[in-house]
C-alpha positions in Angstrom: 0.0 0.0 0.0 2.9 2.4 0.8 4.2 2.2 -2.7 0.8 3.1 -4.2 0.5 6.1 -1.9 3.9 7.5 -2.6 3.6 7.0 -6.3 0.2 8.8 -6.3 1.7 11.6 -4.3 4.1 12.2 -7.2 1.2 12.8 -9.5 -0.1 15.6 -7.3 3.0 17.5 -8.1 2.4 17.1 -11.8 -1.0 18.8 -11.2 0.1 22.0 -9.9 3.2 22.6 -11.4 3.5 22.0 -15.1 4.9 25.0 -16.7 7.0 26.2 -19.5 6.9 28.7 -22.2 8.7 30.6 -24.8 8.8 32.0 -28.2 10.1 33.9 -31.2 8.2 37.0 -32.2 6.1 37.0 -35.3 2.7 37.7 -36.7 -0.5 36.6 -35.0 -1.7 33.5 -36.8 -5.3 33.6 -35.5 -6.3 37.2 -34.7 -5.7 39.1 -37.9 -2.0 40.0 -38.1 -1.3 41.5 -34.6 2.4 41.4 -33.4 3.3 38.6 -31.1 5.6 39.3 -28.1 9.3 38.6 -28.1 10.1 35.1 -26.8 12.5 35.9 -24.0 10.3 38.7 -22.7 7.2 36.5 -22.6 9.1 33.8 -20.8 10.5 36.2 -18.2 7.1 37.8 -17.6 5.4 34.5 -17.2 8.0 33.2 -14.7 7.8 36.4 -12.7 4.0 36.2 -12.6 3.9 32.5 -11.6 6.4 33.2 -8.9 3.8 35.4 -7.2 0.9 32.9 -7.2 -0.2 31.8 -3.8 -2.8 29.1 -4.7 -3.8 27.3 -7.9 -6.3 24.6 -8.9 -5.0 21.9 -11.1 -6.4 19.2 -13.4 -4.1 16.4 -14.7 -5.0 13.8 -17.3 -2.9 11.3 -19.1 -3.4 8.2 -21.2 -0.3 6.3 -20.0 1.9 5.7 -16.9 3.9 8.8 -15.8 7.5 7.7 -15.3 6.3 4.3 -14.1 3.6 5.9 -11.8 0.2 4.3 -12.2 -1.7 7.7 -12.3 -4.4 8.6 -14.8 -5.9 11.8 -13.4 -5.6 14.3 -10.6 -8.0 17.1 -9.6 -7.0 19.3 -6.7 -5.7 22.6 -5.3 -2.2 23.5 -4.1 -0.9 26.4 -2.0 2.5 28.1 -2.1 3.0 26.9 1.5 3.0 23.3 0.3 -0.5 22.2 1.4 -2.7 20.4 -1.1 -6.0 18.5 -1.3 -8.0 16.7 -4.0 -8.6 13.3 -5.7 -6.5 11.2 -7.9 -7.4 8.3 -10.2 -4.8 5.5 -10.1 -4.5 2.1 -11.7 -4.3 -0.6 -9.1 -4.3 -4.3 -10.0 -5.6 -3.5 -13.5 -8.5 -1.4 -12.3 -8.9 2.4 -11.9 -9.7 3.5 -8.3 -10.1 6.9 -6.7 -7.8 8.1 -3.9 -8.5 11.2 -1.8 -5.6 13.1 -0.4 -4.8 16.0 1.9 -1.3 17.4 2.5 -1.0 19.7 5.5 1.4 20.3 8.4 4.1 18.0 6.8 1.7 15.1 6.7 0.3 13.2 3.7 -3.3 12.0 4.5 -4.9 9.6 2.2 -8.1 7.6 1.8 -8.2 4.7 -0.6 -10.3 2.0 1.1 -11.9 2.6 4.5 -10.8 5.4 6.8 -8.2 8.0 6.4 -4.5 7.0 6.9 -1.4 9.1 7.0 2.3 9.2 6.3 5.0 11.7 7.3 5.6 13.9 4.3 9.3 13.1 4.4 8.5 9.5 3.5 6.9 10.7 0.3 9.5 13.5 -0.5 11.5 11.2 -2.7 8.6 11.2 -5.1 6.7 14.4 -4.2 7.6 17.7 -2.5 4.4 19.9 -2.5 6.4 22.9 -1.2 8.2 22.9 -4.6 5.1 23.4 -6.8 4.7 27.1 -6.3 8.2 27.7 -5.0 9.6 30.6 -7.1 13.0 28.9 -7.2 12.1 25.3 -7.7 8.6 25.0 -9.2 6.6 26.3 -12.2 8.5 29.6 -12.2 11.8 27.7 -12.5 10.5 25.7 -15.4 9.6 28.9 -17.2 13.0 30.5 -16.6 15.1 27.5 -17.6 13.2 26.5 -20.7 15.2 26.8 -23.9 14.6 27.4 -27.6 11.1 28.9 -27.0 8.9 29.5 -30.0 5.5 31.3 -30.2 3.3 29.2 -32.4 0.5 31.8 -32.5 -2.3 33.3 -30.5 -5.4 31.2 -29.5 -8.0 33.7 -28.2 -6.7 35.2 -25.0 -3.6 32.9 -24.8 -0.4 32.5 -26.6 0.5 29.0 -27.8 4.1 28.3 -27.1 6.6 25.5 -27.5 9.8 25.1 -25.6 12.4 22.6 -24.6 13.1 21.5 -21.0 16.0 19.9 -19.1 15.3 16.7 -17.1 16.4 18.4 -13.9 13.8 21.2 -14.2 11.0 19.0 -15.5 11.4 16.2 -12.9 9.6 18.4 -10.4 6.4 18.1 -12.5 7.0 15.1 -14.7 8.8 12.1 -13.1 11.0 10.2 -15.5 11.3 13.1 -17.9 14.2 13.1 -20.3 16.5 16.0 -21.3 15.3 17.8 -24.4 11.6 17.2 -23.8 9.6 19.5 -25.9 6.3 20.8 -24.5 3.4 23.0 -25.6 2.1 25.7 -23.3 -0.7 28.3 -23.3 0.1 31.6 -21.6 -2.3 34.4 -20.9 -2.2 37.5 -23.1 -3.4 40.0 -20.5 -1.8 38.4 -17.5 1.0 36.0 -18.5 0.0 33.1 -16.3 0.4 29.5 -17.4 -3.1 28.1 -18.1 -2.4 24.9 -19.9 0.6 22.6 -20.6 1.0 19.5 -22.7 4.0 17.1 -22.6 4.9 13.8 -24.4 5.3 10.9 -22.0 8.0 8.4 -23.0 8.4 4.8 -22.2 11.3 2.6 -23.3 12.8 5.5 -25.3 9.7 6.1 -27.4 6.7 8.4 -27.0 3.9 6.4 -25.2 1.3 9.0 -24.5 0.6 12.6 -23.6 0.2 14.5 -20.3 -2.4 17.3 -20.2 -2.4 19.8 -17.4 -4.8 22.7 -16.7 -4.2 25.4 -14.1 -6.9 27.8 -13.0 -8.4 29.7 -10.0 -5.1 31.5 -9.4 -4.9 33.1 -5.9 -8.4 32.2 -4.9 -8.8 31.6 -1.1 -8.6 28.0 0.0 -9.0 26.4 3.4 -7.1 23.1 3.6 -7.5 21.2 6.9 -6.4 17.7 8.0 -9.3 15.1 7.8 
């Protein structure tokens, strides 16, 4: 049971944190010829904006294992202080089951079957460190700052569509088992450069095996996370 809990915990990270960005300036492909921002400037602005976020809601969905973790979906909220709560869909013994989780006061609370149980957060830290998600030096903001070869693909309504390349070290915090040179697609707000969506290829055995989709929303909305 402990293995399933800690691996699920890793997925929670994926929810709140996936970020990246970048781009080369050019013409707006969707909105009638408007100028797109310069790549480095957009990346910097998005990193700075995400570094200020205190809370975020996250939805994660994938069609394959994530770095060997049997996670298919996560829906929750994370705070900059490192607290989190929500539900996760994991594959266990060939079936999909729902796990509820709460992270608060350095304790990982979980409910899979029966009543709530708990683990010291340090026991899960090898896989999951919730304090890193919105940490300006280690989390989403760091992903944005360290991404390379950014390219703006165009504008999709009120968001810029961006592709960029990420190092394994930076991406591990949000995508376990990531490889150097992973290329992801991001959607960054036009009016306020927050990261709203991210999409990354998931590899297995050196080949692309699926896709990870992440949605971030409800930035800075008040949340009250308490231990069960």
